[in-house]
C-alpha positions in Angstrom: -58.5 3.9 -19.5 -56.6 7.2 -18.8 -52.9 7.5 -19.4 -50.7 7.0 -16.4 -48.0 9.3 -15.0 -45.2 9.8 -17.6 -47.5 9.1 -20.5 -49.9 11.2 -22.5 -52.4 11.1 -25.3 -53.2 14.2 -27.4 -56.0 12.6 -29.3 -59.4 12.0 -27.7 -60.3 8.3 -27.8 -56.8 7.2 -28.7 -56.3 3.4 -28.2 -52.8 3.8 -26.6 -50.7 6.3 -24.7 -47.3 7.7 -25.6 -44.4 7.9 -23.3 -43.2 11.4 -22.5 -40.0 12.5 -24.2 -36.8 12.1 -22.3 -36.5 14.6 -19.4 -40.3 15.3 -19.4 -43.1 13.8 -17.4 -46.8 14.2 -16.8 -49.6 13.6 -14.3 -52.2 11.0 -14.8 -54.6 11.5 -17.7 -52.5 14.2 -19.4 -52.8 15.3 -23.0 -49.1 16.5 -23.0 -45.9 16.4 -20.9 -45.6 19.8 -19.2 -43.3 18.7 -16.4 -39.5 19.1 -16.8 -37.7 16.6 -14.6 -35.5 18.5 -12.1 -31.8 18.0 -11.6 -31.0 14.8 -9.7 -33.7 13.0 -11.6 -34.3 11.6 -15.1 -37.1 10.2 -17.3 -37.3 8.2 -20.4 -40.9 7.5 -21.2 -41.5 7.2 -17.4 -42.3 9.5 -14.5 -39.4 11.6 -13.2 -37.2 9.2 -11.2 -34.4 10.0 -8.7 -30.9 8.9 -9.9 -29.9 5.6 -8.3 -26.9 5.2 -6.0 -23.6 5.8 -7.8 -25.1 8.4 -10.1 -25.9 12.1 -10.4 -27.4 14.6 -12.8 -26.7 18.3 -12.7 -29.2 19.3 -15.4 -32.9 19.4 -15.5 -34.8 17.8 -18.3 -32.5 14.8 -18.6 -33.2 11.3 -20.0 -30.5 9.6 -17.9 -28.1 10.0 -15.0 -24.2 10.0 -15.0 -22.1 7.5 -13.1 -19.8 9.1 -10.5 -16.2 9.6 -11.8 -13.3 7.4 -10.8 -12.2 7.8 -7.2 -15.7 8.7 -6.0 -19.0 7.1 -5.1 -22.6 8.1 -4.1 -24.2 5.8 -1.5 -27.6 7.5 -1.4 -30.3 5.0 -2.3 -32.4 7.4 -4.3 -33.9 9.0 -1.2 -33.7 12.6 -2.5 -33.0 14.4 -5.7 -30.9 16.9 -3.8 -28.5 14.0 -3.0 -27.9 13.5 -6.8 -28.0 16.9 -8.4 -24.3 17.8 -8.3 -21.0 16.0 -9.0 -20.1 17.1 -5.4 -22.7 14.5 -4.2 -20.1 11.9 -5.3 -18.0 11.4 -2.2 -14.2 11.1 -2.5 -12.6 7.8 -1.6 -10.4 8.3 1.5 -6.6 8.8 1.1 -4.9 5.4 1.1 -7.6 3.9 -1.2 -8.5 3.9 -4.9 -11.5 3.4 -7.1 -10.3 2.5 -10.5 -13.5 2.3 -12.6 -13.7 5.1 -15.1 -17.3 5.9 -14.6 -18.9 3.1 -16.7 -20.0 0.6 -14.1 -22.4 2.1 -11.6 -22.1 -0.9 -9.3 -18.6 0.1 -8.5 -19.6 3.6 -7.4 -22.6 3.0 -5.0 -20.9 2.3 -1.7 -17.9 3.3 0.4 -16.7 -0.3 0.3 -16.1 0.2 -3.5 -13.0 2.1 -2.5 -10.1 -0.4 -2.3 -7.0 -0.1 -0.1 -3.7 0.7 -1.8 -1.5 -2.4 -1.9 1.9 -2.8 -0.1 4.5 -0.6 -1.8 1.8 1.9 -3.1 0.1 4.9 -1.6 -2.5 7.6 -2.2 -2.5 11.0 -0.5 -5.3 12.5 -2.7 -8.1 14.1 -0.6 -10.3 14.3 -3.6 -10.3 10.6 -4.4 -7.9 8.5 -6.5 -8.5 6.4 -9.5 -5.2 4.6 -8.8 -2.4 4.4 -6.2 1.1 5.5 -6.9 4.2 3.2 -6.4 6.6 4.3 -3.7 9.8 6.0 -5.0 12.8 3.7 -5.2 14.3 3.3 -1.7 10.9 3.6 0.1 8.1 1.2 1.1 4.6 1.2 2.5 2.0 -1.1 4.0 -1.5 -1.6 2.7 -3.7 1.5 2.8 -0.8 3.9 3.1 -1.1 7.7 2.5 2.7 8.0 2.3 5.9 6.0 2.0 8.8 5.5 4.5 12.4 4.5 4.1 13.2 1.0 3.1 14.4 -1.1 6.1 18.0 -2.1 6.5 18.7 -5.4 4.7 16.2 -4.9 1.9 16.0 -3.2 -1.4 12.8 -1.3 -2.4 12.1 -0.6 -6.1 8.8 -0.2 -8.0 6.7 -0.8 -4.9 8.4 -4.2 -4.2 10.5 -5.0 -1.1 13.1 -7.7 -1.6 15.5 -9.0 1.1 19.2 -8.7 0.3 20.8 -12.1 -0.7 23.4 -13.7 1.6 26.7 -11.9 1.2 25.0 -8.6 0.5 23.5 -5.9 2.6 21.8 -2.5 2.6 21.4 0.2 5.2 18.0 0.8 3.7 17.5 2.0 0.1 16.9 1.0 -3.4 19.7 -1.6 -3.8 21.9 -4.1 -2.0 25.6 -4.1 -2.1 28.4 -6.6 -1.4 29.3 -7.2 2.2 32.6 -5.5 3.3 35.6 -7.3 4.7 35.4 -7.7 8.4 31.7 -8.2 8.3 29.1 -10.9 7.8 25.9 -10.5 5.7 23.5 -13.5 6.3 20.9 -11.9 4.1 18.0 -9.6 4.9 20.1 -7.4 7.3 22.5 -4.6 7.4 26.1 -5.9 7.4 27.2 -7.2 10.8 30.7 -6.6 12.1 32.6 -9.7 13.0 32.7 -10.2 16.7 36.0 -10.1 18.7 37.7 -13.5 18.3 36.6 -13.7 14.7 37.4 -12.1 11.3 36.5 -12.1 7.6 39.2 -11.4 5.0 36.9 -11.5 2.0 34.0 -9.4 0.8 30.5 -10.7 0.0 30.5 -13.3 2.8 27.5 -14.6 4.8 29.5 -15.4 8.0 32.7 -14.6 9.9 35.5 -17.0 10.6 36.9 -17.9 14.0 40.5 -16.8 14.7 42.6 -20.1 14.5 44.7 -21.3 17.5 47.8 -19.2 17.8 46.0 -16.0 16.9 43.5 -13.6 18.6 41.4 -10.5 17.9 40.2 -8.1 20.5 38.2 -5.8 18.2 35.1 -6.2 16.1 34.8 -5.7 12.4 38.3 -6.9 11.5 39.6 -8.7 8.4 42.5 -10.5 10.1 43.6 -11.9 13.4 46.8 -11.1 15.3 49.6 -13.5 16.2 49.6 -14.6 19.8 52.5 -12.8 21.6 55.4 -14.7 23.3 54.6 -15.9 26.8 50.9 -16.2 25.9 48.6 -19.0 24.8 45.7 -18.4 22.2 43.2 -21.2 21.6 40.7 -21.0 18.7 38.5 -17.8 18.8 40.7 -16.1 21.4 39.8 -12.5 22.2 42.5 -11.8 24.8 45.7 -13.9 24.9 46.1 -16.0 28.0 49.4 -15.8 29.9 51.3 -19.0 30.1 50.8 -20.6 33.6 47.5 -18.8 34.0 44.8 -20.7 35.9 42.6 -20.0 32.9 44.5 -22.9 31.2 43.5 -25.4 33.9 40.2 -24.2 35.4 36.8 -24.1 33.7 35.0 -20.7 33.6 33.5 -20.0 37.0 35.7 -22.5 38.9 36.9 -21.6 42.4 40.6 -20.8 42.6 42.2 -22.8 45.4 45.4 -21.3 47.0 47.9 -22.9 49.3 
């Protein structure tokens, strides 16, 4: 039988054929291997073969193909050598994604789906494909698949790509750390500090809630650390905002009641 493509026999009547050297090939029934495999293909004792998906080869006469570098892929299913003859044939993963493999596993470079979204707190803005995503700077945060980071929300601290709510008694206006709640405010946790409402107060720092002004005192303003003594001629029940004049119908009538006059 004659030698098949990619094989040769230089001796008449030889009992077996020899595979062509790497990067070379032949037609059927050849006595040598005159064909040099073009870029985008390879051979290793076989006919010239187009590089498979995830690979490329820029040189002619090659015995193997090269896996696309990290951050890139080639989804062409060996349909054309011209789709595998340049490193530019390896498409870059989109910003907001990564492809971590260092070019050793072809199965991680043969489809667009091989590009993974950056996780929360990480981002990638590289138009040429990223092998990894970068953590957001301290004081910033991002969702999955982000191309940039934004300011940490109020009530949280953002460091090393992690977003953590402030503990009760602490607050942040948005940034890399939480701080103790100020007097005159409440900090229930996971928020900016909240000014105490009129009729309440907080004399201590690092508190989760405000206190009601006791009977005999009042507070008309928000964000205060003390209540004011009720003035003479007025009455102040618990949580009073405005003192009630003695003899006022407010003492005897429920809110919304109709005032009856003689």
